[in-house]
SEDOFI-866654 format. One record per residue (C-alpha): chain; x, y, z; residue number from 1. Coordinates in nm, 3 decimals, padded with zeros to 5 digits. Layout:
SEDOFI-866654
ATOM   unit        xx        yy        zz   pos
ATOM      A         X         Y         Z   NUM
...
END
This chain:
SEDOFI-866654
ATOM   unit        xx        yy        zz   pos
ATOM      A   -02.647   -00.342   -04.721     1
ATOM      A   -02.556   -00.283   -05.083     2
ATOM      A   -02.388    00.048   -05.154     3
ATOM      A   -02.356    00.197   -05.501     4
ATOM      A   -02.142    00.500   -05.579     5
ATOM      A   -02.165    00.640   -05.930     6
ATOM      A   -01.922    00.891   -06.078     7
ATOM      A   -01.798    01.031   -06.406     8
ATOM      A   -02.092    01.236   -06.524     9
ATOM      A   -02.070    01.589   -06.654    10
ATOM      A   -02.154    01.833   -06.927    11
ATOM      A   -02.051    01.738   -07.280    12
ATOM      A   -02.134    01.853   -07.630    13
ATOM      A   -02.331    01.636   -07.865    14
ATOM      A   -02.101    01.381   -08.027    15
ATOM      A   -01.875    01.368   -07.724    16
ATOM      A   -01.792    01.086   -07.486    17
ATOM      A   -01.804    01.013   -07.115    18
ATOM      A   -01.709    00.714   -06.905    19
ATOM      A   -01.917    00.643   -06.599    20
ATOM      A   -01.797    00.430   -06.308    21
ATOM      A   -01.989    00.263   -06.029    22
ATOM      A   -01.830    00.112   -05.721    23
ATOM      A   -02.039   -00.163   -05.565    24
ATOM      A   -02.002   -00.296   -05.212    25
ATOM      A   -02.202   -00.505   -04.969    26
ATOM      A   -02.259   -00.798   -05.204    27
ATOM      A   -02.029   -01.050   -05.378    28
ATOM      A   -01.959   -00.843   -05.688    29
ATOM      A   -01.853   -01.121   -05.923    30
ATOM      A   -02.168   -01.321   -05.850    31
ATOM      A   -02.407   -01.050   -05.961    32
ATOM      A   -02.545   -00.932   -06.291    33
ATOM      A   -02.523   -00.555   -06.313    34
ATOM      A   -02.695   -00.279   -06.502    35
ATOM      A   -02.693    00.090   -06.580    36
ATOM      A   -03.018    00.283   -06.565    37
ATOM      A   -03.103    00.640   -06.649    38
ATOM      A   -03.383    00.874   -06.558    39
ATOM      A   -03.455    01.186   -06.757    40
ATOM      A   -03.671    01.467   -06.615    41
ATOM      A   -04.036    01.370   -06.620    42
ATOM      A   -03.964    01.017   -06.737    43
ATOM      A   -03.945    00.678   -06.575    44
ATOM      A   -03.615    00.520   -06.491    45
ATOM      A   -03.506    00.282   -06.768    46
ATOM      A   -03.244    00.010   -06.793    47
ATOM      A   -03.003    00.096   -07.075    48
ATOM      A   -02.730   -00.165   -07.040    49
ATOM      A   -02.662   -00.486   -06.852    50
ATOM      A   -02.377   -00.730   -06.807    51
ATOM      A   -02.403   -01.083   -06.672    52
ATOM      A   -02.160   -01.258   -06.440    53
ATOM      A   -02.001   -01.422   -06.745    54
ATOM      A   -01.974   -01.099   -06.943    55
ATOM      A   -02.269   -01.112   -07.179    56
ATOM      A   -02.399   -00.765   -07.249    57
ATOM      A   -02.739   -00.628   -07.351    58
ATOM      A   -02.843   -00.279   -07.452    59
ATOM      A   -03.154   -00.075   -07.503    60
ATOM      A   -03.216    00.006   -07.868    61
ATOM      A   -03.165    00.375   -07.796    62
ATOM      A   -02.800    00.325   -07.696    63
ATOM      A   -02.703    00.021   -07.903    64
ATOM      A   -02.376    00.077   -08.085    65
ATOM      A   -02.290    00.388   -07.883    66
ATOM      A   -02.265    00.267   -07.522    67
ATOM      A   -02.050   -00.014   -07.384    68
ATOM      A   -02.092   -00.168   -07.041    69
ATOM      A   -01.803   -00.352   -06.877    70
ATOM      A   -01.708   -00.482   -06.536    71
ATOM      A   -01.387   -00.523   -06.339    72
ATOM      A   -01.438   -00.789   -06.075    73
ATOM      A   -01.103   -00.713   -05.915    74
ATOM      A   -01.212   -00.355   -05.851    75
ATOM      A   -01.579   -00.423   -05.777    76
ATOM      A   -01.661   -00.163   -06.040    77
ATOM      A   -01.891   -00.148   -06.339    78
ATOM      A   -01.836    00.102   -06.619    79
ATOM      A   -02.042    00.261   -06.893    80
ATOM      A   -01.851    00.403   -07.187    81
ATOM      A   -02.077    00.645   -07.371    82
ATOM      A   -01.980    00.763   -07.718    83
ATOM      A   -02.157    00.974   -07.980    84
ATOM      A   -02.369    01.130   -07.709    85
ATOM      A   -02.696    01.296   -07.803    86
ATOM      A   -02.903    01.557   -07.618    87
ATOM      A   -03.164    01.287   -07.552    88
ATOM      A   -02.905    01.100   -07.345    89
ATOM      A   -02.931    01.375   -07.083    90
ATOM      A   -03.036    01.209   -06.758    91
ATOM      A   -02.922    01.099   -06.416    92
ATOM      A   -02.744    00.766   -06.454    93
ATOM      A   -02.756    00.494   -06.190    94
ATOM      A   -02.604    00.150   -06.161    95
ATOM      A   -02.757   -00.139   -05.973    96
ATOM      A   -02.752   -00.509   -05.914    97
ATOM      A   -02.995   -00.707   -06.128    98
ATOM      A   -03.200   -01.007   -06.023    99
ATOM      A   -02.985   -01.269   -06.198   100
ATOM      A   -02.812   -01.359   -06.523   101
ATOM      A   -03.148   -01.488   -06.649   102
ATOM      A   -03.364   -01.210   -06.512   103
ATOM      A   -03.197   -00.895   -06.634   104
ATOM      A   -03.410   -00.649   -06.448   105
ATOM      A   -03.386   -00.503   -06.104   106
ATOM      A   -03.298   -00.383   -05.867   107
ATOM      A   -03.225   -00.702   -05.679   108
ATOM      A   -03.183   -00.503   -05.362   109
ATOM      A   -03.388   -00.201   -05.266   110
ATOM      A   -03.120    00.062   -05.247   111
ATOM      A   -03.004    00.309   -05.510   112
ATOM      A   -02.700    00.529   -05.522   113
ATOM      A   -02.706    00.904   -05.570   114
ATOM      A   -02.658    00.874   -05.944   115
ATOM      A   -02.441    01.088   -06.168   116
ATOM      A   -02.577    01.363   -06.391   117
ATOM      A   -02.503    01.353   -06.763   118
ATOM      A   -02.595    01.660   -06.963   119
ATOM      A   -02.546    01.668   -07.339   120
ATOM      A   -02.571    02.005   -07.508   121
ATOM      A   -02.669    02.047   -07.871   122
END
């Protein structure tokens, strides 16, 4: 069973930065496309960043130029560097495995981690 453990969230002022980490186990890490999602109160969960097995990245328009997704296959970990944070970035952030490099949506497996809370104050 896939396990996902997110960390690195917290409270930060607008304009600040955070780096989220997600440890993935239970699936061959290097063979999977990965993504970061977020869910704000009262809103649907949305995919904000993805990275393919060969390192190609994609971003939602709302975070383009401010967030950077990366992966470390040796550590089975995916990261999300978040800069120039805005109050509208406040949400619980989750990582997950995506369907494939050519189907960048998910989750591929049914499980979710506990997420990590990011709160940006104005």
